[in-house]
Structures are given as structure tokens and as C-alpha cells.
C-alpha positions in Angstrom: -0.3 31.1 -20.9 2.3 33.2 -19.3 4.5 32.6 -16.3 2.1 34.6 -14.1 -0.7 32.1 -14.7 1.4 29.0 -14.2 3.1 29.5 -10.9 5.2 26.6 -9.8 4.6 25.3 -6.3 7.8 25.1 -4.4 6.9 22.0 -2.3 6.2 19.8 -5.4 8.7 18.0 -7.5 9.3 18.8 -11.1 8.8 16.2 -13.8 12.6 16.1 -14.2 13.1 15.3 -10.5 10.3 12.7 -10.6 12.0 11.0 -13.6 15.3 11.0 -11.8 13.7 9.4 -8.7 12.0 6.8 -10.9 15.3 5.9 -12.5 17.1 5.7 -9.2 14.4 3.5 -7.7 14.5 1.2 -10.7 18.3 0.9 -10.4 18.0 0.2 -6.7 15.4 -2.5 -7.3 17.5 -4.1 -10.0 20.5 -4.2 -7.7 18.4 -5.6 -4.8 17.0 -8.4 -7.1 20.5 -9.1 -8.6 21.8 -9.6 -5.0 19.1 -12.3 -4.5 16.5 -10.1 -2.8 12.8 -10.9 -3.3 9.9 -8.5 -3.1 6.7 -9.9 -1.6 3.6 -8.6 -3.3 0.5 -8.5 -1.1 -3.0 -8.8 -2.3 -6.1 -6.9 -1.3 -8.5 -9.6 0.0 -11.8 -7.9 0.9 -13.7 -8.6 4.1 -17.1 -10.1 3.6 -19.4 -7.7 5.3 -22.2 -10.3 5.6 -20.3 -12.4 8.1 -18.3 -10.0 10.2 -18.6 -6.3 11.2 -15.8 -3.8 11.1 -15.8 -3.7 14.9 -15.4 -7.5 15.0 -12.4 -7.2 12.7 -10.8 -4.6 15.0 -11.5 -6.5 18.2 -10.5 -10.0 17.1 -11.0 -10.8 13.5 -11.5 -14.4 12.5 -10.0 -15.8 15.7 -12.7 -14.1 17.8 -15.4 -15.4 15.6 -14.0 -19.0 15.7 -14.0 -19.0 19.5 -17.6 -17.7 19.7 -18.8 -20.4 17.3 -17.1 -23.1 19.4 -18.9 -22.0 22.5 -22.3 -21.9 20.8 -22.0 -25.4 19.3 
């Protein structure tokens, strides 16, 4: 393949630039952790679609459901 067929996009990073950014990020994280910093890793808890709709999540989530249950009982 010649240079005509493989045109580089000017708004994307080269693999060399990406590797430099990876190394810089790794160094920054190591310095942060060495200084006592901690990174909180969040999970991806799914919403059970059988008990709550997307609209209910947006409008009040579990708190709104708990209040409604208290009124019915």
C-alpha cells in the first residue's frame, strides 16, 4: 500500500503520541498513589427492569418507590 492509500487523519493521535500519553498517565497515577492518593473504582450495578421503569429512575429512583409503598400499606 502506498502513501496515497493510507492517508493520515490530522485530528487523530499517532501510536507514538498515544504511547507517550499512556506513559505520562501511568507516571502521574504512580505519583498520586505514592503521595497517598486513592482511586475509587465504581461498579456498574444494573437496574432491575421488572421493578422500576426508566421514568421512575429519572423522577425519583428508589426513594420515590419507597414513599409510594409506605402510602399503600
